[in-house]
C-alpha positions as CSV (number, residue, x, y, z in Angstrom):
1,M,-5.8,31.2,-5.6
2,E,-8.9,32.7,-7.3
3,L,-11.9,30.3,-7.1
4,S,-12.4,30.6,-10.8
5,R,-9.2,28.7,-11.4
6,I,-10.4,25.9,-9.2
7,L,-13.9,25.9,-10.7
8,A,-12.4,25.5,-14.2
9,E,-11.0,22.1,-13.2
10,M,-14.4,20.8,-11.8
11,D,-17.6,19.7,-13.5
12,V,-20.0,22.2,-11.9
13,A,-23.7,21.5,-12.2
14,E,-24.9,24.7,-10.6
15,L,-23.8,27.6,-8.5
16,R,-26.0,29.0,-5.7
17,L,-24.9,32.3,-4.2
18,A,-25.7,33.4,-0.7
19,A,-27.2,36.7,-1.6
20,D,-27.2,38.5,-4.9
21,P,-27.8,35.9,-7.7
22,S,-26.0,38.2,-10.2
23,A,-22.8,38.3,-8.1
24,S,-19.8,36.4,-9.2
25,L,-17.6,34.0,-7.3
26,S,-14.8,34.1,-9.9
27,H,-12.6,36.6,-8.0
28,L,-13.1,35.0,-4.5
29,D,-9.7,34.4,-3.0
30,V,-9.4,30.9,-1.7
31,K,-6.9,30.4,1.2
32,G,-7.2,26.6,1.3
33,L,-9.3,23.5,0.8
34,A,-10.6,21.0,3.4
35,Y,-12.8,18.0,3.7
36,D,-12.6,17.8,7.6
37,S,-14.6,20.6,9.2
38,R,-12.1,20.7,12.1
39,R,-9.4,21.8,9.6
40,V,-11.3,24.6,8.1
41,Q,-9.8,28.1,8.5
42,P,-11.2,31.5,7.2
43,G,-11.1,31.6,3.5
44,F,-11.3,27.9,2.9
45,V,-13.6,25.9,0.6
46,F,-15.2,22.9,2.3
47,F,-15.9,19.8,0.4
48,C,-18.9,17.8,1.7
49,I,-17.8,14.2,1.1
50,P,-20.3,11.4,1.7
51,G,-18.4,8.6,3.3
52,Q,-19.0,5.1,4.7
53,Q,-19.4,6.3,8.2
54,F,-20.0,10.0,8.0
55,D,-21.5,12.5,5.5
56,G,-19.6,15.8,5.1
57,H,-22.9,17.6,4.4
58,D,-23.7,17.0,8.1
59,F,-20.6,19.1,9.1
60,A,-21.2,21.9,6.7
61,L,-22.5,24.3,9.3
62,E,-19.5,23.7,11.5
63,A,-17.3,24.4,8.5
64,V,-19.1,27.7,7.8
65,N,-18.7,28.7,11.4
66,Q,-15.0,28.0,11.1
67,G,-14.8,30.4,8.2
68,A,-15.5,28.5,5.0
69,V,-16.3,30.9,2.2
70,A,-17.9,28.3,-0.1
71,L,-19.2,24.7,0.0
72,V,-18.9,22.0,-2.6
73,V,-22.0,19.9,-2.3
74,E,-23.9,17.0,-3.8
75,R,-27.1,18.5,-2.6
76,F,-27.9,22.1,-1.7
77,L,-28.0,22.9,2.0
78,P,-30.1,25.5,3.8
79,L,-27.1,27.6,4.7
80,A,-26.3,31.3,3.8
81,V,-23.1,30.6,2.0
82,P,-22.1,30.2,-1.7
83,Q,-22.6,26.5,-2.7
84,I,-21.2,24.7,-5.7
85,L,-23.3,21.7,-6.8
86,V,-21.4,18.8,-8.3
87,E,-22.2,15.2,-9.1
88,S,-19.2,13.9,-7.1
89,A,-17.7,15.9,-4.3
90,R,-14.9,13.4,-4.0
91,E,-13.9,13.7,-7.6
92,S,-14.3,17.5,-7.6
93,M,-12.0,17.7,-4.5
94,A,-9.3,15.6,-6.2
95,L,-9.3,17.8,-9.3
96,A,-9.6,21.0,-7.2
97,A,-6.7,19.9,-5.0
98,A,-4.5,19.3,-8.1
99,A,-5.2,22.8,-9.3
100,F,-4.7,24.4,-5.9
101,Y,-1.3,22.9,-5.5
102,A,-0.3,23.7,-9.2
103,H,-0.4,20.1,-10.4
104,P,2.8,18.8,-8.8
105,A,2.6,15.4,-10.4
106,R,3.2,17.1,-13.8
107,R,6.7,18.1,-12.6
108,L,7.6,14.6,-11.3
109,L,8.4,11.2,-12.7
110,M,5.4,9.4,-11.2
111,V,5.4,5.7,-10.6
112,G,2.3,4.0,-9.2
113,V,2.4,0.4,-7.9
114,T,-0.8,-1.6,-7.4
115,G,-1.5,-5.2,-6.5
116,T,-2.5,-7.3,-3.6
117,N,1.0,-8.2,-2.3
118,G,4.4,-6.8,-2.7
119,K,3.6,-3.1,-3.2
120,T,5.7,-1.8,-0.3
121,T,8.8,-3.9,-1.1
122,T,8.5,-3.1,-4.8
123,C,8.3,0.7,-4.1
124,H,11.3,0.4,-1.8
125,L,13.3,-1.3,-4.5
126,I,12.2,1.1,-7.2
127,E,13.3,4.0,-5.0
128,A,16.8,2.4,-4.8
129,V,17.0,2.0,-8.6
130,L,15.9,5.6,-9.3
131,R,18.2,7.1,-6.7
132,A,21.1,5.2,-8.1
133,Y,20.3,6.9,-11.5
134,G,20.4,10.3,-9.8
135,Y,16.7,11.0,-9.0
136,S,15.7,12.6,-5.8
137,V,12.9,10.2,-4.9
138,G,9.9,10.6,-2.7
139,V,8.0,7.4,-1.5
140,I,4.4,7.3,-0.5
141,G,3.0,4.1,1.1
142,T,2.1,1.8,3.9
143,I,5.2,2.2,6.0
144,G,5.4,6.0,5.6
145,N,5.8,9.0,3.4
146,R,9.4,10.1,3.0
147,M,12.1,11.6,0.9
148,E,15.7,11.0,1.9
149,K,15.9,12.2,5.5
150,R,12.5,14.0,5.5
151,S,9.2,12.4,6.4
152,W,5.6,13.3,6.4
153,P,2.7,11.8,8.5
154,A,1.0,8.7,7.0
155,T,-2.4,7.4,8.0
156,R,-3.2,5.1,5.1
157,T,-1.6,3.4,2.1
158,T,-2.7,6.0,-0.3
159,P,-3.6,9.4,1.2
160,E,-6.9,11.2,0.5
161,S,-6.7,13.3,-2.7
162,L,-6.3,16.6,-0.9
163,D,-3.6,15.3,1.4
164,L,-1.9,13.5,-1.5
165,Q,-1.7,16.7,-3.6
166,A,-0.3,18.6,-0.6
167,L,2.2,15.9,0.0
168,L,3.3,15.8,-3.7
169,A,3.7,19.6,-3.6
170,G,5.7,19.3,-0.4
171,M,8.0,16.7,-1.9
172,T,8.5,18.8,-5.0
173,N,9.3,21.9,-3.0
174,A,11.9,19.7,-1.0
175,G,13.6,18.9,-4.3
176,A,12.0,15.6,-5.4
177,D,12.0,14.9,-9.1
178,A,10.4,11.5,-8.9
179,V,7.8,9.9,-6.6
180,V,7.1,6.2,-6.2
181,M,3.8,5.4,-4.5
182,E,1.6,2.5,-3.5
183,V,-1.9,2.8,-5.1
184,S,-4.5,0.9,-3.2
185,S,-7.8,-0.4,-4.7
186,H,-9.6,1.8,-2.2
187,A,-7.8,4.9,-3.5
188,L,-8.6,4.0,-7.1
189,E,-12.2,3.4,-6.3
190,Q,-12.5,6.5,-4.2
191,Q,-10.8,8.7,-6.8
192,R,-8.0,9.7,-4.4
193,V,-5.4,9.6,-7.3
194,Q,-7.7,11.5,-9.7
195,G,-5.6,14.4,-11.0
196,V,-2.3,12.6,-10.5
197,E,-0.7,11.9,-13.8
198,F,1.3,8.7,-13.6
199,D,4.2,7.9,-16.0
200,L,4.6,4.3,-15.1
201,G,2.1,1.9,-13.6
202,V,3.1,-1.4,-12.0
203,F,0.9,-4.4,-11.4
204,T,2.4,-7.0,-9.0
205,N,-0.4,-9.6,-8.5
206,L,-4.0,-10.1,-7.7
207,T,-5.4,-12.4,-5.0
208,Q,-8.3,-12.3,-2.6
209,D,-8.3,-9.2,-0.3
210,H,-10.6,-6.3,0.6
211,L,-13.8,-8.1,-0.4
212,D,-15.5,-6.6,2.6
213,Y,-15.3,-3.3,0.7
214,H,-15.3,-4.4,-3.0
215,G,-17.8,-7.3,-2.6
216,T,-16.4,-9.5,-5.3
217,L,-13.0,-10.3,-6.8
218,T,-14.2,-8.9,-10.1
219,S,-15.0,-5.5,-8.6
220,Y,-11.6,-5.6,-6.8
221,R,-9.8,-6.3,-10.0
222,A,-11.8,-3.6,-11.8
223,A,-10.7,-1.0,-9.2
224,K,-7.0,-2.0,-9.7
225,A,-7.4,-1.7,-13.5
226,R,-8.2,1.9,-13.3
227,L,-4.6,2.8,-12.8
228,F,-3.7,1.4,-16.2
229,M,-6.8,2.6,-18.0
230,E,-6.1,6.2,-16.9
231,L,-2.4,6.1,-17.9
232,G,-3.3,7.3,-21.4
233,Q,-4.5,10.7,-20.0
234,G,-2.5,13.9,-19.6
235,S,0.4,15.6,-21.3
236,K,3.0,12.9,-20.7
237,F,1.2,10.2,-22.7
238,S,4.1,9.3,-25.1
239,K,6.5,8.4,-22.3
240,K,4.1,6.2,-20.3
241,K,4.4,2.5,-19.8
242,A,2.4,-0.3,-18.0
243,I,4.6,-2.8,-16.2
244,I,2.8,-6.1,-15.7
245,N,3.7,-9.3,-13.8
246,A,3.3,-12.0,-16.6
247,D,3.3,-14.8,-14.0
248,D,0.0,-13.6,-12.5
249,P,-3.2,-15.2,-14.0
250,Q,-4.7,-11.8,-14.4
251,A,-1.8,-10.4,-16.4
252,N,-3.6,-10.5,-19.8
253,F,-6.6,-8.7,-18.2
254,F,-4.5,-5.8,-17.0
255,A,-2.4,-5.7,-20.2
256,Q,-5.6,-5.4,-22.3
257,K,-6.9,-2.6,-20.0
258,S,-3.8,-0.6,-20.4
259,A,-4.0,2.6,-22.5
260,V,-0.3,2.6,-23.0
261,P,2.5,0.2,-24.2
262,V,3.0,-2.8,-21.9
263,I,6.3,-4.2,-20.6
264,T,6.1,-7.6,-18.8
265,Y,8.3,-9.2,-16.3
266,G,8.2,-12.7,-14.9
267,I,9.9,-15.9,-13.8
268,D,7.8,-18.7,-15.2
269,A,5.9,-17.0,-18.1
270,A,7.4,-15.6,-21.2
271,A,8.1,-12.0,-20.5
272,T,10.0,-9.0,-21.7
273,V,12.2,-9.1,-18.6
274,R,12.6,-12.6,-17.2
275,A,14.5,-14.2,-14.3
276,T,16.3,-17.6,-14.8
277,D,18.6,-19.8,-12.8
278,L,17.1,-18.9,-9.5
279,V,18.9,-19.7,-6.2
280,V,17.0,-19.0,-3.0
281,Q,18.9,-19.2,0.3
282,A,18.5,-17.9,3.8
283,Q,21.1,-15.1,3.3
284,G,19.6,-13.9,0.0
285,T,18.7,-14.8,-3.6
286,R,20.4,-14.6,-7.0
287,C,19.4,-15.1,-10.6
288,K,20.0,-14.1,-14.2
289,V,17.9,-11.4,-15.7
290,A,17.3,-11.4,-19.4
291,Y,16.0,-8.2,-20.9
292,P,15.8,-6.8,-24.5
293,G,19.5,-6.2,-25.3
294,G,21.2,-8.5,-22.9
295,T,21.5,-10.5,-19.6
296,V,22.7,-9.4,-16.2
297,S,23.3,-11.2,-12.9
298,L,21.2,-10.1,-9.9
299,S,22.1,-10.9,-6.3
300,L,19.7,-9.7,-3.6
301,Q,20.1,-9.5,0.2
302,L,16.4,-10.2,0.3
303,T,15.3,-13.8,0.3
304,G,12.4,-15.5,-1.2
305,R,11.2,-16.2,-4.8
306,F,8.5,-13.5,-4.3
307,N,11.3,-10.9,-3.7
308,I,12.9,-11.9,-7.0
309,A,9.5,-10.9,-8.6
310,N,9.5,-7.6,-6.7
311,A,13.0,-6.9,-7.8
312,L,12.1,-7.7,-11.4
313,A,9.4,-5.1,-11.3
314,A,11.8,-2.5,-10.0
315,F,14.4,-3.5,-12.6
316,T,11.8,-3.1,-15.3
317,V,10.8,0.3,-14.0
318,G,14.4,1.2,-14.3
319,L,14.6,0.1,-17.9
320,A,11.5,2.1,-18.7
321,A,13.0,5.2,-17.0
322,G,16.3,4.9,-18.9
323,V,18.4,3.4,-16.1
324,D,21.4,1.4,-17.2
325,P,20.8,-2.3,-16.4
326,D,24.1,-2.6,-14.6
327,V,23.2,0.4,-12.4
328,G,19.8,-1.2,-11.7
329,V,21.1,-4.6,-10.5
330,R,23.8,-2.9,-8.3
331,A,21.2,-0.7,-6.7
332,L,18.9,-3.7,-6.0
333,G,21.7,-5.7,-4.6
334,A,22.6,-3.0,-2.1
335,V,19.1,-3.0,-0.5
336,P,19.4,-4.6,3.0
337,G,15.7,-5.1,3.6
338,V,12.4,-3.5,4.1
339,P,10.9,-2.9,7.6
340,G,8.4,-5.6,8.5
341,R,8.9,-7.6,5.3
342,F,10.6,-10.9,6.1
343,E,12.5,-8.9,8.7
344,V,14.9,-11.0,10.8
345,I,15.0,-10.4,14.6
346,K,18.5,-11.3,15.9
347,Q,19.2,-11.6,19.6
348,G,21.7,-14.4,19.4
349,Q,19.1,-17.1,19.7
350,P,19.8,-20.5,18.0
351,F,16.6,-20.3,15.9
352,S,15.3,-17.8,13.4
353,V,12.6,-15.2,14.1
354,I,11.0,-13.5,11.2
355,V,8.4,-10.7,11.3
356,D,6.3,-10.2,8.2
357,Y,3.3,-8.1,7.1
358,A,1.7,-11.1,5.2
359,H,-2.1,-10.9,5.9
360,T,-3.7,-12.6,2.8
361,P,-3.8,-16.3,1.9
362,D,-1.4,-15.7,-1.0
363,G,0.9,-13.5,1.0
364,L,1.2,-16.1,3.8
365,E,1.8,-18.9,1.2
366,N,4.7,-16.9,-0.3
367,V,6.3,-16.2,3.0
368,L,5.8,-19.6,4.5
369,T,7.1,-21.3,1.3
370,T,10.3,-19.2,1.7
371,A,10.4,-20.0,5.4
372,R,10.4,-23.7,4.7
373,T,13.1,-23.3,2.1
374,V,15.5,-21.5,4.4
375,T,15.2,-23.5,7.6
376,S,16.2,-27.0,8.5
377,G,13.9,-27.3,11.5
378,R,10.3,-26.7,12.2
379,V,8.3,-23.7,11.2
380,I,6.2,-22.2,14.0
381,T,3.7,-19.5,12.9
382,V,1.9,-16.8,14.9
383,F,-0.9,-15.1,13.1
384,G,-4.4,-13.8,13.3
385,C,-6.9,-11.9,11.0
386,G,-8.0,-8.3,11.1
387,G,-11.5,-7.5,12.4
388,D,-14.1,-5.6,10.4
389,R,-12.6,-7.0,7.2
390,D,-13.2,-9.8,4.7
391,R,-14.4,-12.8,6.7
392,T,-14.2,-15.2,3.8
393,K,-10.4,-15.2,3.7
394,R,-10.0,-16.2,7.4
395,P,-10.4,-20.0,7.0
396,K,-8.3,-19.8,3.8
397,M,-5.5,-18.2,5.8
398,G,-5.9,-20.8,8.5
399,S,-5.6,-23.6,5.9
400,V,-2.5,-22.1,4.3
401,V,-0.7,-21.6,7.7
402,A,-1.6,-25.1,8.9
403,R,-0.5,-26.7,5.7
404,L,2.9,-25.0,5.6
405,S,3.7,-24.8,9.4
406,D,4.6,-27.5,11.9
407,V,3.0,-25.5,14.8
408,T,0.4,-22.8,14.4
409,V,-0.4,-20.3,17.2
410,V,-3.6,-18.4,16.4
411,T,-4.0,-15.0,18.0
412,S,-5.4,-11.5,17.6
413,D,-4.3,-9.2,14.8
414,N,-6.2,-5.8,14.8
415,P,-9.6,-7.0,16.0
416,R,-11.1,-3.5,15.8
417,T,-14.8,-3.7,16.8
418,E,-15.1,-7.5,16.4
419,D,-14.7,-10.0,19.3
420,P,-11.2,-11.5,18.8
421,E,-12.6,-15.0,19.8
422,N,-15.1,-14.8,17.0
423,I,-12.4,-13.9,14.5
424,I,-10.4,-16.9,15.7
425,G,-13.5,-19.0,15.4
426,D,-13.6,-18.1,11.7
427,I,-10.0,-19.2,11.3
428,I,-10.1,-22.6,13.1
429,P,-12.2,-24.5,10.5
430,G,-9.5,-23.9,7.9
431,I,-6.8,-25.2,10.2
432,Q,-8.9,-28.3,11.1
433,G,-9.4,-29.1,7.5
434,V,-5.7,-29.9,7.2
435,K,-5.0,-33.4,8.3
436,G,-2.6,-33.7,11.3
437,A,-2.5,-29.9,11.9
438,S,-1.0,-28.9,15.2
439,Y,-2.4,-25.6,16.6
440,Q,-3.1,-23.7,19.7
441,V,-5.1,-20.6,20.5
442,E,-3.8,-17.6,22.5
443,V,-6.0,-14.5,22.1
444,N,-3.4,-12.2,23.7
445,R,-0.9,-11.4,20.9
446,A,2.1,-10.8,23.2
447,E,1.5,-14.1,25.0
448,A,1.1,-15.9,21.6
449,I,4.5,-14.6,20.6
450,R,6.0,-15.6,23.9
451,S,4.5,-19.1,23.5
452,A,5.9,-19.6,20.0
453,L,9.4,-18.4,20.9
454,Q,9.5,-20.6,24.0
455,Q,8.6,-23.7,21.9
456,A,11.4,-23.0,19.4
457,R,14.4,-25.3,19.3
458,P,17.7,-24.9,17.5
459,G,17.2,-24.8,13.8
460,D,13.6,-23.8,13.9
461,L,12.0,-20.7,12.4
462,V,9.3,-18.6,14.1
463,L,7.2,-16.5,11.8
464,I,5.2,-13.7,13.3
465,A,2.8,-12.7,10.6
466,G,0.2,-10.1,9.9
467,K,1.4,-6.8,11.3
468,G,4.9,-6.4,10.1
469,H,6.1,-2.8,10.5
470,E,3.0,-1.7,12.5
471,T,3.6,-0.1,15.9
472,Y,0.0,-0.4,17.1
473,Q,-2.9,-2.8,17.7
474,V,-6.5,-1.6,17.1
475,V,-8.8,-3.0,19.8
476,G,-12.4,-1.7,19.6
477,K,-11.8,1.9,18.4
478,T,-8.7,2.3,20.6
479,V,-5.3,2.3,19.0
480,L,-2.9,0.7,21.5
481,P,1.0,0.7,21.3
482,F,2.1,-2.7,20.0
483,N,5.1,-3.7,17.9
484,D,5.8,-7.4,17.0
485,R,9.5,-6.7,16.6
486,K,9.8,-5.1,20.0
487,V,7.7,-7.8,21.7
488,A,9.8,-10.6,20.2
489,G,13.0,-8.9,21.2
490,A,11.8,-8.4,24.8
491,V,10.8,-12.1,25.0
492,L,14.1,-13.2,23.7
493,R,15.9,-11.1,26.3
494,E,13.7,-12.7,29.0
495,M,14.8,-16.1,27.7
496,G,18.4,-15.0,28.2
497,Y,19.5,-14.2,24.7
498,A,21.6,-11.0,24.4
499,R,21.8,-9.0,21.2
500,G,24.9,-9.8,19.1
């Protein structure tokens, strides 16, 4: 692609050429874009992105040596290569990437889902509804990037803008005509989705999370709101809708921020789409769903009141996309589950074992409330908190778990560069604040899971929370293989329970 076509998308402050100031960059043929100097090939443009740990400007020379033909910079560098000065290299990269990959989002039905909890499950359910309607659907999110039988590597909830545009182009080339993606607060703050034109934006809920990055809940909320504020931009404006959870206390804030018409869904609050007559059981849930024009019955294989909310979001997306309500509820009812989300581990044991990704106070409360609803015995919970993340939520998580569990086993999650015992030390005061709380500490996560399972009696429920689908544990800066589901299965086999 000619550089001029990329520059036309960017807000360029100044161009500095390597030699002849009168020369033009407009016809320079760009072979690719990169923000990691190790990925630069001859003919690439390198974006010098300032980050939390590293500054891309420090790697510009390496990029030039690798064959970069131009640099996008926030400050000029003493290098003999054409340089494009911009105010924000990150924003410029997002816009340049959209142009380089020919704006794939404009050829797709784009659905973005944001919120503290429920994003992954909601995306999974939306995928089912859209596929039932005939869409070929790509999914981008925490548990992977995929489309039908194809998959693409995933390193974060929402990819960096350049990787995201490449991924959208890949899905489009593979036949996708719709993409459902989780949109994290980090991605919105860091402009990773700049240049992606969404048709439908979904807000699930807002509770405390990521304050280590955003600082305050107000800033965290503002980052989430960007998805809805930017829905009014682009060529597909008239078709766009914001889909808001009316039960969340922040619903009005997000509705007011929306640049497009709002459709609400909910259980308790008055909403455009509302669930009534809820029945929550261990084997699933059912309810009536009232929507403009009628009422349908919804039966889910997923359990928990929170999953009814997730299903309502997906049903409402279907309505906004033109899906017949009967098609929507049939599709939702056929979904067997989502990896690592209230996932049942069955080895023939006389007690329940559940693995779930819940890692916020609200997420744990939702899951544990459901656990208490579907079990006749005790609830035994294994959990920890991630290192190098918001410390203020640790005692709150401890309090929630102690209040809703009969036995609490505190352990490591992904300690990262923090001492696991210090993390546990932040959790314990919250547990001790609950009168009569029974807890034990086992730093080794595998041993903690073993201890919980060995304590379980017939009719009990063991919840292993925090890591869900993850297949690793981050200790220091090392990523070690670790899978809660596999560890639980192995311990159950050691205890003499055979699959079946």
